[in-house]
C-alpha positions as CSV (number, residue, x, y, z in Angstrom):
1,X,0.0,0.0,0.0
2,X,1.4,3.4,-1.0
3,X,0.3,6.6,0.9
4,X,1.5,9.5,-1.3
5,X,0.5,12.2,1.2
6,X,2.4,10.4,4.0
7,X,5.4,10.0,1.7
8,X,5.4,13.7,0.9
9,X,5.1,14.6,4.6
10,X,8.1,12.4,5.3
11,X,10.1,14.0,2.5
12,X,9.3,17.5,3.8
13,X,9.7,16.9,7.5
14,X,13.4,17.8,7.7
15,X,13.2,21.2,6.1
16,X,14.3,20.4,2.6
17,X,17.6,18.8,3.5
18,X,17.1,16.2,0.7
19,X,17.8,19.0,-1.8
20,X,21.2,20.0,-0.4
21,X,23.2,18.0,-2.9
22,X,21.5,19.7,-5.8
23,X,22.3,23.1,-4.3
24,X,25.9,22.1,-3.8
25,X,26.2,21.0,-7.4
26,X,24.5,24.2,-8.7
27,X,26.9,26.3,-6.7
28,X,29.9,24.5,-8.1
29,X,28.5,25.0,-11.6
30,X,28.1,28.7,-10.8
31,X,31.9,28.9,-10.1
32,X,32.1,28.2,-6.4
33,X,34.8,25.8,-5.4
34,X,33.6,22.4,-4.2
35,X,35.0,23.0,-0.7
36,X,33.4,26.5,-0.4
37,X,30.1,25.2,-1.8
38,X,30.1,22.4,0.7
39,X,30.8,24.8,3.6
40,X,28.0,27.1,2.5
41,X,25.4,24.3,2.2
42,X,26.6,22.5,5.3
43,X,26.4,25.7,7.4
44,X,22.8,26.2,6.4
45,X,21.9,22.5,6.5
46,X,23.2,22.2,10.1
47,X,20.9,25.1,11.2
48,X,17.9,23.1,9.7
49,X,19.1,19.9,11.4
50,X,19.6,21.6,14.7
51,X,16.1,23.0,14.5
52,X,14.7,19.5,13.9
53,X,13.1,20.7,10.6
54,X,11.5,23.9,11.9
55,X,13.8,26.0,9.8
56,X,13.6,25.5,6.0
57,X,16.8,25.1,4.0
58,X,15.3,27.0,1.0
59,X,14.6,30.0,3.2
60,X,18.1,30.0,4.8
61,X,19.9,29.6,1.5
62,X,17.6,32.4,0.0
63,X,18.9,34.7,2.7
64,X,22.5,33.7,2.4
65,X,24.5,36.3,0.3
66,X,27.0,33.6,-0.6
67,X,24.2,31.7,-2.3
68,X,22.1,34.6,-3.7
69,X,25.3,36.1,-5.2
70,X,25.5,33.0,-7.4
71,X,22.0,31.6,-7.8
72,X,18.9,33.7,-8.6
73,X,15.6,33.1,-6.8
74,X,14.1,31.2,-9.7
75,X,17.1,28.9,-10.0
76,X,17.2,28.3,-6.3
77,X,13.5,27.5,-6.2
78,X,13.9,25.0,-9.1
79,X,16.5,23.1,-7.0
80,X,13.8,22.4,-4.4
81,X,11.4,20.7,-6.7
82,X,10.9,17.0,-6.1
83,X,10.6,16.2,-9.8
84,X,14.4,16.1,-10.1
85,X,14.5,13.3,-7.6
86,X,12.0,11.2,-9.6
87,X,13.5,11.8,-13.0
88,X,14.7,8.2,-13.4
89,X,12.1,6.3,-11.5
90,X,10.7,4.6,-14.6
91,X,14.2,3.4,-15.7
92,X,14.9,2.1,-12.2
93,X,11.6,0.1,-12.1
94,X,12.2,-1.2,-15.6
95,X,15.7,-2.5,-14.6
96,X,14.3,-4.1,-11.4
97,X,11.1,-5.5,-12.7
98,X,11.6,-5.7,-16.5
99,X,9.9,-3.8,-19.3
100,X,6.2,-3.0,-18.9
101,X,4.0,-5.4,-20.8
């Protein structure tokens, strides 16, 4: 049994931390060194973690000048869409269960 609403609630319960890798990669693509990008994302992610998901990573990054100087609001917002995490779901299921008949 699949409960989509419960799945979404679980994905959102830690303030968007699941999106941190995408932000890190976007910062490196925007010219930030990997080490600096990691430090920026980690600093903000730890604030979310310490708040037990009360704070939202998207909000913290959107207020961080080291992020906003490299990523615009629309670009940052796009990094927090769940669709990117599901891009290859069909391929994964096909590999595991075979082609759909």
